[in-house]
ROGUSE-120598 format. One record per residue (C-alpha): x, y, z. Coordinates in nm, 4 decimals. Layout:
<sites>
+----------+----------+----------+
!       px !       py !       pz !
+----------+----------+----------+
!        X !        Y !        Z !
...
+----------+----------+----------+
</sites>
This chain:
<sites>
+----------+----------+----------+
!       px !       py !       pz !
+----------+----------+----------+
!  -0.1926 !   1.9164 !   0.5202 !
!  -0.1083 !   1.5668 !   0.6541 !
!  -0.3304 !   1.2364 !   0.6685 !
!  -0.4354 !   1.1965 !   0.9750 !
!  -0.2461 !   0.8544 !   0.9594 !
!  -0.0842 !   0.6698 !   0.7747 !
!  -0.2768 !   0.3911 !   0.5633 !
!  -0.2248 !   0.1264 !   0.3207 !
!  -0.2321 !   0.3357 !   0.0041 !
!  -0.0528 !   0.4057 !  -0.2862 !
!   0.1166 !   0.7380 !  -0.3171 !
!  -0.0412 !   1.0670 !  -0.5016 !
!   0.1006 !   1.1233 !  -0.8987 !
!   0.3981 !   1.2665 !  -0.8797 !
!   0.4225 !   1.6849 !  -0.9104 !
!   0.0408 !   1.6569 !  -0.8105 !
!   0.1252 !   2.0669 !  -0.6457 !
!  -0.1802 !   2.1175 !  -0.4207 !
!  -0.2614 !   1.8599 !  -0.2292 !
!  -0.6134 !   1.8526 !  -0.2688 !
!  -0.8447 !   1.8613 !  -0.5439 !
!  -1.1626 !   1.7199 !  -0.6704 !
!  -1.2686 !   1.6716 !  -1.0107 !
!  -1.6858 !   1.5775 !  -1.0781 !
!  -1.7309 !   1.4321 !  -1.4004 !
!  -2.0455 !   1.3468 !  -1.5423 !
!  -2.1077 !   1.0318 !  -1.7645 !
!  -2.3796 !   0.9105 !  -1.9682 !
!  -2.3862 !   0.6430 !  -2.2358 !
!  -2.6085 !   0.8309 !  -2.4582 !
!  -2.5701 !   1.2204 !  -2.4993 !
!  -2.8855 !   1.3848 !  -2.3634 !
!  -3.0797 !   1.1064 !  -2.2593 !
!  -3.2165 !   1.1899 !  -1.9081 !
!  -3.1267 !   0.8718 !  -1.7457 !
!  -3.3007 !   0.6891 !  -1.4322 !
!  -3.0402 !   0.6162 !  -1.2625 !
!  -2.7785 !   0.8898 !  -1.1067 !
!  -2.4914 !   0.7220 !  -0.9612 !
!  -2.2346 !   0.9198 !  -0.7903 !
!  -1.8753 !   0.7637 !  -0.6954 !
!  -1.5802 !   0.8549 !  -0.5048 !
!  -1.2311 !   0.7500 !  -0.5937 !
!  -0.8776 !   0.8018 !  -0.4937 !
!  -0.5949 !   0.9160 !  -0.7587 !
!  -0.4934 !   0.5763 !  -0.8588 !
!  -0.3760 !   0.6915 !  -1.1805 !
!  -0.1604 !   1.0062 !  -1.2923 !
!  -0.4852 !   1.1329 !  -1.4718 !
!  -0.7467 !   0.9485 !  -1.2608 !
!  -1.0684 !   1.1795 !  -1.3872 !
!  -0.9859 !   1.0662 !  -1.7245 !
!  -0.8807 !   0.7312 !  -1.6901 !
!  -1.1384 !   0.5662 !  -1.4092 !
!  -1.4510 !   0.7058 !  -1.7211 !
!  -1.2541 !   0.5037 !  -1.9441 !
!  -1.2712 !   0.1992 !  -1.7160 !
!  -1.6421 !   0.2539 !  -1.6222 !
!  -1.7616 !   0.3169 !  -2.0316 !
!  -1.8346 !  -0.0418 !  -2.0878 !
!  -2.0085 !  -0.0864 !  -1.8263 !
!  -2.2409 !   0.2343 !  -1.9168 !
!  -2.2327 !   0.1249 !  -2.2479 !
!  -2.4950 !  -0.1839 !  -2.1271 !
!  -2.6631 !   0.0193 !  -1.8774 !
!  -2.8126 !   0.3609 !  -2.0992 !
!  -3.0435 !   0.4466 !  -1.7772 !
!  -2.7599 !   0.4732 !  -1.6376 !
!  -2.5160 !   0.7798 !  -1.5253 !
!  -2.2440 !   0.8174 !  -1.2764 !
!  -2.0967 !   1.1503 !  -1.1098 !
!  -1.7389 !   1.0587 !  -1.0664 !
!  -1.5477 !   1.2828 !  -0.7641 !
!  -1.1629 !   1.2178 !  -0.7456 !
!  -1.0854 !   1.2572 !  -0.3796 !
!  -0.7168 !   1.3364 !  -0.2133 !
!  -0.5702 !   1.0889 !  -0.0168 !
!  -0.4494 !   1.3481 !   0.2426 !
!  -0.8677 !   1.5312 !   0.2968 !
!  -1.0514 !   1.1886 !   0.1912 !
!  -1.0355 !   1.0635 !   0.5381 !
!  -1.2396 !   1.3524 !   0.7274 !
!  -1.4883 !   1.3712 !   0.3555 !
!  -1.5435 !   0.9795 !   0.4287 !
!  -1.6147 !   0.9583 !   0.7629 !
!  -1.7677 !   1.2938 !   0.7673 !
!  -2.0241 !   1.1753 !   0.4904 !
!  -2.0921 !   0.8285 !   0.7292 !
!  -2.1629 !   0.9891 !   1.0281 !
!  -2.4090 !   1.1826 !   0.8148 !
!  -2.5509 !   0.9190 !   0.5874 !
!  -2.4943 !   1.1107 !   0.3502 !
!  -2.2375 !   1.0109 !   0.0363 !
!  -2.1870 !   0.8366 !  -0.3036 !
!  -2.3383 !   0.5481 !  -0.3702 !
!  -1.9728 !   0.3795 !  -0.4482 !
!  -1.6665 !   0.4766 !  -0.2863 !
!  -1.3429 !   0.3616 !  -0.2589 !
!  -1.1910 !   0.2824 !   0.0568 !
!  -0.8104 !   0.1769 !   0.1211 !
!  -0.7754 !  -0.1402 !   0.3042 !
!  -0.6984 !   0.0099 !   0.6118 !
!  -0.9631 !   0.2335 !   0.6630 !
!  -1.2679 !  -0.0467 !   0.5717 !
!  -1.3272 !  -0.1766 !   0.9011 !
!  -1.3380 !   0.1578 !   1.0501 !
!  -1.5989 !   0.2581 !   0.7983 !
!  -1.8232 !  -0.0458 !   0.8475 !
!  -1.7622 !  -0.0457 !   1.2321 !
!  -1.9473 !   0.3097 !   1.1659 !
!  -2.2244 !   0.1944 !   1.0326 !
!  -2.1442 !   0.3569 !   0.6830 !
!  -2.0872 !   0.0411 !   0.4355 !
!  -2.4106 !  -0.2164 !   0.3177 !
!  -2.2491 !  -0.5061 !   0.3443 !
!  -2.2860 !  -0.7820 !   0.0885 !
!  -2.5880 !  -1.0528 !   0.0674 !
!  -2.5305 !  -1.4396 !   0.0246 !
!  -2.6587 !  -1.3601 !  -0.3706 !
!  -2.3807 !  -1.0791 !  -0.3815 !
!  -2.1111 !  -1.2659 !  -0.1949 !
!  -2.2298 !  -1.5831 !  -0.4331 !
!  -2.1687 !  -1.3918 !  -0.7007 !
!  -1.8471 !  -1.3121 !  -0.6747 !
!  -1.7561 !  -1.7104 !  -0.6016 !
!  -1.7421 !  -1.5755 !  -0.2451 !
!  -1.4213 !  -1.3798 !  -0.2805 !
!  -1.2530 !  -1.7047 !  -0.4544 !
!  -1.0945 !  -1.5304 !  -0.7404 !
!  -0.9079 !  -1.2048 !  -0.4997 !
!  -0.6202 !  -1.3235 !  -0.2860 !
!  -0.7041 !  -1.4689 !   0.0620 !
!  -0.5633 !  -1.1982 !   0.2047 !
!  -0.7068 !  -0.9094 !   0.0446 !
!  -1.0170 !  -1.0769 !   0.0867 !
!  -0.9682 !  -1.0482 !   0.4556 !
!  -0.9334 !  -0.6701 !   0.4464 !
!  -1.3171 !  -0.6761 !   0.2987 !
!  -1.4314 !  -0.7658 !   0.6776 !
!  -1.4061 !  -0.6487 !   1.0299 !
!  -1.2252 !  -0.8644 !   1.2076 !
!  -1.4348 !  -1.1068 !   1.4357 !
!  -1.7506 !  -0.9693 !   1.2838 !
!  -1.9989 !  -1.1378 !   1.0037 !
!  -2.0232 !  -0.9588 !   0.7246 !
!  -1.8274 !  -0.8449 !   0.3903 !
!  -1.8395 !  -0.4854 !   0.2835 !
!  -1.6959 !  -0.4847 !  -0.0428 !
!  -1.4999 !  -0.6186 !  -0.3297 !
!  -1.1220 !  -0.5760 !  -0.3314 !
!  -1.0378 !  -0.3419 !  -0.6300 !
!  -0.6175 !  -0.3229 !  -0.6775 !
!  -0.3008 !  -0.4368 !  -0.4999 !
!  -0.0340 !  -0.2550 !  -0.3131 !
!   0.2467 !  -0.5069 !  -0.2735 !
!   0.5776 !  -0.4423 !  -0.1592 !
!   0.9780 !  -0.5853 !  -0.2909 !
!   1.3451 !  -0.5089 !  -0.3256 !
!   1.3990 !  -0.2804 !  -0.6253 !
!   1.7407 !  -0.2589 !  -0.6833 !
!   2.0340 !  -0.1535 !  -0.9347 !
!   2.1758 !  -0.4582 !  -1.1442 !
!   2.4652 !  -0.2303 !  -1.2647 !
!   2.5423 !  -0.1444 !  -0.9178 !
!   2.5136 !  -0.5361 !  -0.7836 !
!   2.7521 !  -0.6079 !  -1.0364 !
!   3.0027 !  -0.3988 !  -1.0185 !
!   3.0609 !  -0.4058 !  -0.6604 !
!   3.0535 !  -0.8235 !  -0.7622 !
!   2.7183 !  -0.9275 !  -0.5997 !
!   2.5365 !  -1.1802 !  -0.7078 !
!   2.1191 !  -1.0491 !  -0.6452 !
!   2.0011 !  -1.4319 !  -0.5821 !
!   2.2207 !  -1.4671 !  -0.2954 !
!   2.2435 !  -1.1423 !  -0.1616 !
!   1.8168 !  -1.1674 !  -0.1143 !
!   1.8634 !  -1.5379 !   0.0215 !
!   1.8191 !  -1.4060 !   0.3960 !
!   1.8829 !  -1.1603 !   0.6979 !
!   2.3063 !  -1.2216 !   0.7090 !
!   2.3305 !  -1.2511 !   0.2815 !
!   2.1487 !  -0.9432 !   0.2232 !
!   2.3605 !  -0.7087 !   0.5109 !
!   2.6767 !  -0.8783 !   0.3869 !
!   2.5614 !  -0.7084 !  -0.0013 !
!   2.4609 !  -0.3660 !   0.1530 !
!   2.7875 !  -0.3550 !   0.2974 !
!   2.9945 !  -0.4553 !  -0.0274 !
!   2.7742 !  -0.2067 !  -0.2265 !
!   2.7453 !   0.0783 !  -0.0092 !
!   2.9884 !   0.3711 !  -0.1973 !
!   3.0182 !   0.2277 !  -0.4478 !
!   3.0942 !   0.4577 !  -0.7609 !
!   2.8897 !   0.4037 !  -1.0862 !
!   2.8791 !   0.6393 !  -1.3728 !
!   3.0939 !   0.8598 !  -1.1503 !
!   2.8038 !   0.9044 !  -0.8971 !
!   2.8451 !   0.7762 !  -0.5331 !
!   2.5601 !   0.5408 !  -0.4641 !
!   2.5002 !   0.4532 !  -0.0826 !
!   2.3167 !   0.1201 !  -0.0081 !
!   1.9669 !   0.1044 !   0.0816 !
!   1.6705 !   0.3812 !   0.1137 !
!   1.4241 !   0.3699 !   0.3741 !
!   1.2568 !   0.6762 !   0.5505 !
!   1.2009 !   0.7593 !   0.8639 !
!   1.0349 !   1.0287 !   1.0887 !
!   0.6462 !   1.0575 !   1.0109 !
!   0.6684 !   0.9084 !   0.6408 !
!   0.3310 !   0.6954 !   0.5826 !
!   0.5512 !   0.3791 !   0.5055 !
!   0.7242 !   0.3856 !   0.8174 !
!   0.5101 !   0.0821 !   0.9268 !
!   0.4937 !  -0.0735 !   0.6447 !
!   0.8629 !  -0.0649 !   0.5587 !
!   0.8820 !  -0.2043 !   0.9433 !
!   0.6203 !  -0.5016 !   0.9383 !
!   0.7771 !  -0.7694 !   0.6944 !
!   1.0938 !  -0.7824 !   0.8874 !
!   0.8933 !  -0.8470 !   1.1932 !
!   0.6435 !  -1.1005 !   1.0442 !
!   0.9504 !  -1.2799 !   0.8714 !
!   1.1328 !  -1.2605 !   1.2565 !
!   0.8304 !  -1.4779 !   1.4031 !
!   0.6949 !  -1.1711 !   1.4986 !
!   0.3533 !  -0.9553 !   1.4585 !
!   0.2460 !  -0.5927 !   1.4967 !
!  -0.0311 !  -0.7670 !   1.7356 !
!  -0.2031 !  -0.9719 !   1.9181 !
!  -0.3203 !  -1.2940 !   1.7958 !
!  -0.6808 !  -1.1101 !   1.9535 !
!  -0.6284 !  -0.8329 !   1.8045 !
!  -0.6168 !  -0.6521 !   2.1622 !
!  -0.2639 !  -0.6056 !   2.2124 !
!   0.0591 !  -0.4486 !   2.0273 !
!   0.2912 !  -0.7238 !   1.9651 !
!   0.5640 !  -0.5103 !   1.9135 !
!   0.7434 !  -0.5702 !   2.2397 !
!   0.7791 !  -1.0035 !   2.1426 !
!   1.1424 !  -1.1500 !   2.1544 !
!   1.0756 !  -1.1866 !   1.8045 !
!   0.9600 !  -0.8115 !   1.7117 !
!   1.2246 !  -0.6476 !   1.9210 !
!   1.4459 !  -0.8733 !   1.7070 !
!   1.3724 !  -0.7496 !   1.3753 !
!   1.3630 !  -0.4061 !   1.4858 !
!   1.7277 !  -0.4214 !   1.6098 !
!   1.8181 !  -0.5331 !   1.2706 !
!   1.6856 !  -0.2935 !   1.0473 !
!   1.7459 !  -0.0009 !   1.2874 !
!   2.1423 !  -0.1051 !   1.2370 !
!   2.1199 !  -0.1017 !   0.8639 !
!   2.0538 !   0.2578 !   0.9425 !
!   2.2798 !   0.2727 !   1.2752 !
!   2.5753 !   0.0886 !   1.0348 !
!   2.5700 !   0.3935 !   0.8075 !
!   2.4654 !   0.1287 !   0.5064 !
!   2.0922 !   0.3638 !   0.5404 !
!   2.1990 !   0.7043 !   0.4976 !
!   2.1439 !   0.9545 !   0.8100 !
!   1.9841 !   1.2029 !   0.5557 !
!   1.7347 !   0.9652 !   0.4043 !
!   1.5505 !   0.9518 !   0.7243 !
!   1.5072 !   1.2711 !   0.6994 !
!   1.2732 !   1.2557 !   0.3681 !
!   0.9708 !   1.0827 !   0.2311 !
!   0.8664 !   0.8008 !   0.0590 !
!   0.8471 !   0.9557 !  -0.2513 !
!   1.1936 !   1.2090 !  -0.2169 !
!   1.3729 !   0.8508 !  -0.1625 !
!   1.2175 !   0.7150 !  -0.4953 !
!   1.3236 !   0.9880 !  -0.7158 !
!   1.6376 !   0.9521 !  -0.5388 !
!   1.6194 !   0.5850 !  -0.6499 !
!   1.5728 !   0.6538 !  -0.9551 !
!   1.7876 !   0.9249 !  -1.0569 !
!   2.0751 !   0.6767 !  -0.9454 !
!   2.1294 !   0.7900 !  -0.5386 !
!   2.0879 !   0.4278 !  -0.4109 !
!   2.1378 !   0.1075 !  -0.4552 !
!   1.8368 !  -0.0959 !  -0.2909 !
!   1.4694 !   0.0461 !  -0.1864 !
!   1.1746 !  -0.1793 !  -0.1193 !
!   0.9100 !  -0.0212 !  -0.2893 !
!   0.5540 !  -0.1177 !  -0.4653 !
!   0.4323 !  -0.1632 !  -0.7939 !
!   0.3392 !   0.2375 !  -0.8484 !
!   0.7076 !   0.3103 !  -0.8813 !
!   0.7112 !   0.0932 !  -1.1787 !
!   0.5739 !   0.3419 !  -1.3360 !
!   0.8015 !   0.5995 !  -1.2605 !
!   1.0531 !   0.3950 !  -1.3203 !
!   0.9310 !   0.3264 !  -1.7011 !
!   0.8292 !   0.7287 !  -1.7191 !
!   1.2493 !   0.8099 !  -1.6844 !
!   1.4192 !   0.8629 !  -1.9694 !
!   1.5200 !   0.6195 !  -2.2227 !
!   1.8485 !   0.5035 !  -2.1103 !
!   1.8625 !   0.6488 !  -1.7482 !
!   2.0682 !   0.4336 !  -1.4998 !
!   1.7361 !   0.3237 !  -1.3164 !
!   1.5502 !   0.2301 !  -1.6134 !
!   1.8034 !   0.0281 !  -1.7892 !
!   1.9260 !  -0.0964 !  -1.4808 !
!   1.7278 !  -0.3099 !  -1.2422 !
!   1.5712 !  -0.5605 !  -1.1287 !
!   1.2926 !  -0.6876 !  -0.8018 !
!   1.3628 !  -0.9324 !  -0.5400 !
!   1.1549 !  -1.0217 !  -0.2458 !
!   1.2330 !  -0.9828 !   0.0974 !
!   1.5016 !  -1.1419 !   0.2196 !
!   1.3796 !  -1.4854 !   0.4455 !
!   1.4208 !  -1.4076 !   0.8114 !
!   1.3552 !  -1.6920 !   1.0587 !
!   1.0512 !  -1.7339 !   0.9513 !
!   0.9760 !  -1.6751 !   0.5976 !
!   1.0104 !  -1.3988 !   0.3618 !
!   0.6356 !  -1.2206 !   0.3619 !
!   0.5683 !  -0.9029 !   0.2178 !
!   0.3031 !  -0.6277 !   0.2828 !
!  -0.0100 !  -0.5932 !   0.1206 !
!  -0.2371 !  -0.3106 !   0.0922 !
!  -0.4024 !  -0.1368 !  -0.1825 !
!  -0.8315 !  -0.0743 !  -0.1943 !
!  -1.1577 !  -0.1938 !  -0.2033 !
!  -1.4482 !  -0.0576 !  -0.3309 !
!  -1.8422 !  -0.0501 !  -0.1623 !
!  -2.1726 !   0.0477 !  -0.1262 !
!  -2.1717 !   0.3597 !   0.0786 !
!  -2.5229 !   0.2507 !   0.3787 !
!  -2.7186 !   0.5958 !   0.2420 !
!  -2.7192 !   0.4681 !  -0.0750 !
!  -3.0394 !   0.5325 !  -0.2580 !
!  -2.9642 !   0.2802 !  -0.5436 !
!  -2.8069 !   0.0062 !  -0.4039 !
!  -2.8710 !  -0.2577 !  -0.6832 !
!  -2.7215 !  -0.0706 !  -0.9438 !
!  -2.4598 !   0.0409 !  -0.7047 !
!  -2.3974 !  -0.3316 !  -0.6687 !
!  -2.3348 !  -0.4002 !  -1.0985 !
!  -2.0647 !  -0.1750 !  -1.1229 !
!  -1.8874 !  -0.2334 !  -0.8358 !
!  -1.9136 !  -0.6436 !  -0.9478 !
!  -1.8101 !  -0.4984 !  -1.3092 !
!  -1.5129 !  -0.3143 !  -1.2063 !
!  -1.4159 !  -0.6481 !  -0.9544 !
!  -1.3884 !  -0.8351 !  -1.2704 !
!  -1.0923 !  -0.9630 !  -1.4094 !
!  -1.1139 !  -0.7277 !  -1.7436 !
!  -1.1116 !  -0.3974 !  -1.5510 !
!  -0.9006 !  -0.4940 !  -1.3081 !
!  -0.6343 !  -0.5523 !  -1.5512 !
!  -0.6982 !  -0.3160 !  -1.7680 !
!  -0.6909 !  -0.0286 !  -1.4287 !
!  -0.3517 !  -0.2169 !  -1.3971 !
!  -0.2161 !  -0.1395 !  -1.7257 !
!  -0.2893 !   0.2399 !  -1.7209 !
!  -0.2240 !   0.2419 !  -1.2692 !
!   0.0923 !  -0.0053 !  -1.2319 !
!  -0.0973 !  -0.0804 !  -0.9468 !
!  -0.1334 !  -0.5126 !  -0.9247 !
!  -0.4452 !  -0.6576 !  -0.9655 !
!  -0.6734 !  -0.7638 !  -0.6441 !
!  -0.8118 !  -1.0833 !  -0.8459 !
!  -0.5372 !  -1.3553 !  -0.8665 !
!  -0.6642 !  -1.4413 !  -1.2512 !
!  -0.6264 !  -1.0690 !  -1.3662 !
!  -0.2507 !  -1.0636 !  -1.1532 !
!  -0.1643 !  -1.3823 !  -1.3503 !
!  -0.2885 !  -1.2228 !  -1.6503 !
!  -0.0097 !  -1.2297 !  -1.9589 !
!  -0.1361 !  -0.8752 !  -2.0140 !
!  -0.0103 !  -0.7867 !  -1.7055 !
!   0.2447 !  -0.9974 !  -1.6525 !
!   0.4648 !  -0.9601 !  -1.9655 !
!   0.3983 !  -0.6084 !  -1.9654 !
!   0.8011 !  -0.6323 !  -1.8007 !
!   0.9715 !  -0.9160 !  -1.6301 !
!   0.9210 !  -0.7531 !  -1.3379 !
!   0.5678 !  -0.7232 !  -1.2933 !
!   0.5721 !  -1.0531 !  -1.3793 !
!   0.7747 !  -1.1276 !  -1.0079 !
!   0.5580 !  -0.8693 !  -0.8349 !
!   0.2939 !  -1.1130 !  -0.8956 !
!   0.4978 !  -1.4025 !  -0.7412 !
!   0.5829 !  -1.1924 !  -0.4709 !
!   0.2352 !  -1.1092 !  -0.3345 !
!   0.1891 !  -1.5448 !  -0.3177 !
!   0.3252 !  -1.4266 !   0.0540 !
!   0.1937 !  -1.0911 !   0.1095 !
!   0.0022 !  -1.0184 !   0.4162 !
!  -0.2155 !  -0.7644 !   0.5421 !
!  -0.3061 !  -0.6663 !   0.8939 !
!  -0.5547 !  -0.7514 !   1.1094 !
!  -0.8652 !  -0.5899 !   1.0101 !
!  -0.9849 !  -0.3852 !   1.3171 !
!  -1.2132 !  -0.0529 !   1.3133 !
!  -0.9365 !   0.1167 !   1.5776 !
!  -0.5907 !   0.0961 !   1.2847 !
!  -0.6266 !   0.4333 !   1.1910 !
!  -0.5440 !   0.5572 !   1.5635 !
!  -0.3325 !   0.2648 !   1.6467 !
!  -0.0934 !   0.3357 !   1.3190 !
!  -0.0848 !   0.6989 !   1.4595 !
!   0.0971 !   0.5487 !   1.7705 !
!   0.3328 !   0.3694 !   1.5929 !
!   0.4134 !   0.5959 !   1.3813 !
!   0.5097 !   0.8731 !   1.5825 !
!   0.6977 !   0.6297 !   1.7979 !
!   0.9359 !   0.4729 !   1.4660 !
!   1.0112 !   0.8034 !   1.3771 !
!   1.1316 !   0.8831 !   1.6991 !
!   1.3409 !   0.5112 !   1.6243 !
!   1.4505 !   0.7061 !   1.3433 !
!   1.5840 !   0.9545 !   1.5076 !
!   1.7696 !   0.7125 !   1.7385 !
!   1.9205 !   0.4943 !   1.4702 !
!   2.0526 !   0.8273 !   1.3126 !
!   2.2662 !   0.9317 !   1.5932 !
!   2.0437 !   1.1867 !   1.6786 !
!   2.0770 !   1.2515 !   2.0420 !
!   2.1642 !   0.9839 !   2.2486 !
!   2.3834 !   0.7536 !   2.0578 !
!   2.1585 !   0.3852 !   1.9440 !
!   2.1734 !   0.1318 !   2.1749 !
!   1.9494 !  -0.1890 !   2.2519 !
!   1.7923 !  -0.1040 !   2.5655 !
!   1.6866 !   0.2224 !   2.4406 !
!   1.5521 !   0.0936 !   2.1124 !
!   1.3561 !  -0.1748 !   2.3473 !
!   1.2455 !   0.1686 !   2.6290 !
!   1.1475 !   0.3474 !   2.3339 !
!   0.9306 !   0.0363 !   2.2207 !
!   0.8420 !  -0.0167 !   2.5367 !
!   0.6572 !   0.2998 !   2.5779 !
!   0.4866 !   0.2444 !   2.2173 !
!   0.3268 !  -0.1020 !   2.3391 !
!   0.1628 !   0.1046 !   2.6676 !
!   0.0185 !   0.3984 !   2.3912 !
!  -0.0821 !   0.1462 !   2.1822 !
!  -0.2542 !  -0.1144 !   2.4115 !
!  -0.4730 !   0.1860 !   2.5343 !
!  -0.6195 !   0.2717 !   2.2021 !
!  -0.7101 !  -0.1115 !   2.1427 !
!  -0.8675 !  -0.1050 !   2.4979 !
!  -1.0733 !   0.2095 !   2.4201 !
!  -1.1513 !   0.0614 !   2.0997 !
!  -1.2530 !  -0.2835 !   2.2899 !
+----------+----------+----------+
</sites>
């Protein structure tokens, strides 16, 4: 089943087989004891074994709350949206739920989430411990109210093969300095043969992959453009700055630096191919670290990789910032206990613990700088440094259908870049983006 739209979330674990699964686990600090409160919680597969790892994360809290039990359900990203929106509409759902950062405004606007009180906000420093861009995702643009806490972060960076760069005589520090140097570096490494294997320069997905918008957004931001107007009522993809970024990004494929067959594949396949040695560079999130470090000892990716920020454009080198938040369901009958659990999971120690088992970056600044995370591998410390330039989408309820429009049209852009049908040209690209803007503005007008 395909997701209803692309969203800011990590990929499901590799080898997941069936796309939808749910596991209900009843946890208690004291076996056989009848608890006064049973909390229910819905989460996504943040780890490869969330059914085990999330209960282990919560066990210390349950030990301090012997009158509470917890029933945990692990949803699938593809089916989770429908289940959560149905719960919000019916007011029948869990006490605590995980929401992708772009999901939260929509569910809050439906009246499905309990806003945090002034007292609760004070207990978490009014959001000060969290990355400001992630804190924004707990709200609805233009409205008062905070609807949860950031739980973990998705920050994007360039993962590159150090052996490929070395063999091609390219200095990575220069390669990722700006757009021109990045373009020149890709041309030099493209077609390099390492250990008898031909290596393509860059991998990025096209078509309807859930990463299509997230992959392109940083280039637009770094050109001085944006995905939405300042008031979030109109698409901004047609601005000169955005068009400049889209043209630069598209021409990487037009020039063959991104193989045309890569544009037919999804992110999971491309990440596997990068780990297997097929590409020199891929832009991805912290979950790729788990895949790299789980590859066989001595494999090319595990022994020859590093990470770097996005190449600086004319207006900086921002990166995409997403992840997941925790919220209290409006229909919960145990909101006080639910808040205590959310507050606990939003704390430093649990966020560090989750990061160590999931490879997703903590959403708290102090946790992301904790030595337990940053010293695990040099790349983790670099991801934390890159997160300082993280940027999230505006938290609008209409983001879901808007992103569906963007994903559809940018998939067509990938076809144009790969040479399917008419050859790529700037006028053809601008015409496609103009159609995108028209359809996107209709979505935003209906929402407003």
